[in-house]
Steps between C-alpha positions, in 0.01 A plus 500: 500500500772711661539868418657813645248747639505851645382558859617850589809713523810280468284192547479242220414134553499178302166332555240275346272674249234377262652341190413692182302345217428604144226766522499655154557315171809716438664397831796271556623344822877517554688288753768740627855367509684824581374840619681821586470755778502843337596837643140609443387206716689669782277806462204271567689337787550837666177678404254253349198633686557845347491337156170326575624150588268324746642225722529176306591664168727281289829655393753477220509588131822335376462131424574225252371147487313224318151520354273258683164568334346742248155635422309408187600818314875492568674433171871555561567274798422155630574297810870432543624818328774686680418872524588842630215720621498874438469709816174643364197329350431673168281433198748568218215639290398845625655817358736532797629145460541547125695819567735322742352652818374180659524662842187695402305210344125540542493153662815553707536299821833480685578175676538526875351846526197669659147375437388822332736430209382142430249462216481125439279349767579374847768654717835611354743221417851506647811347350663404830275195512497138395238556230380813316197562280620709205220691323532583130765231478572537130617860547639473855712184481816457293652168403848399606713375210578131520870571554424701815200311636686270738520564876869585469404812302235636736738753654560637150129516415354656816699828487359567151146531637549827689859607570627472145168615352497813717864577425447437128208744507731771631776416253251496213342830600850648527590377151818328617706353219857388431759756601272692735632594842254379763480577871273290722396649834423233757654159570180310571367225275362735234820704503708189447262392222543840335877460511471154344256620236709806412801275441290267281402803290866596454508791743850622585596604758229371733520623858305408814454732796404335829579462868556126551841357419368145448238618250750718317722194466204322339449803273855455374437130437188594302687741275563830677815676374525690826315539829494769767365511854516875561195704602666826394328630186795712390742212544271275294467766229878540476544122465244477220638803319850359524385178335302668223733774379316762702166436328309281747298182449266448207260327739452495875278220631371615838362196681435698820328813365522711812571872502861424594550236230344724238747773599779251442347398168495860377861539609607194298295527180629674189319774309240329281516185712225308676418427862279191536324479836405154625475543879191378684491782757236662279254250648589626847416860416869596479494669160850640437574863433628539143730779384279613214723800427795268433270272299395792280837670455692179424221318310495206740231239449326360809367152421448158662191408700305196614601178322246413225431142604652231280576727204873425504486134603524344151810706421662435836434127473668505158803684642525240777471217251781654293717536811512880473359543851536283809324673791510215752769666723232748608322221691720495806279274713251217448269392780207259532163675482448416867792733582358795306462721813874460557563594136299818546692582815836449330406727212333763718809523722731496196705233669855473375527284192126511429394636161189304409326209671324232296246260649446136407149370570487133588857485627 
């Protein structure tokens, strides 16, 4: 079968790999119909060897598709079912899973990640492939509702897997509810998802801070009340204060989580508010400096973190089914799987008009 593989710095290739088969009785095989390229995939693209990726490693953790086969102990799915796969394999039974921290499951295995993190036999599975073996299928796969299972709804379903789940994690940790002022830092896919999610929760006003006019236009289409492209922290603070009666935002969703973005977050958040950090630079050793004095004096909560697998997928699927969210505008480009290296290049170079690239195996 065809799959995208890592071969070194800025070098990914679509090549023939061994087709997966059911190994464990709790496995399912999923024929991928749409897969996403994530911002965290770009970290691998640029520095995969530092993360422990040998040449030939399969990539990708965002995918949806159709169940092709299941192991003898899979109870919730059968061949032909249309499904979303969580970004992380998790058991759903351990204390961490029961407490909603699936990202720390004792049987955790991320798709498309380094071999040292894979606990389910064979080499790590990658979602940017024609076929994926999904371990612990009953707790890792999620069914599409019949009303959204057709191919015309795939661009609605795929963003729920990671972008909307990650954004929803930040919004949930920040306690966003109707009437809350929300500021989103970053106009990438997760930032746009946070804007969309904040609007679905009734946030008002919802602002997006970024540096790309085309993405900020998309932010407005997804529900932003206002956008701003300035890099001046004081100018940003004055704008937020002017929109919130001088109090600041109830929640700041920082999708970058650098020292600079955290400075902006502190400038925009109100006393007693929450800053949710969602940026992936933590994996690159770029832990941001936090103003702990301001946190203490103004009782600011610092929350967020690594998305807990598929925890939010049932709720997000329900919101999509009810028409309360429609995240498809975040998928700016769709390419055949064979053109995946070009998709990585477009996203890595932040080409104009590119927000998120989706790949279609078999096309």
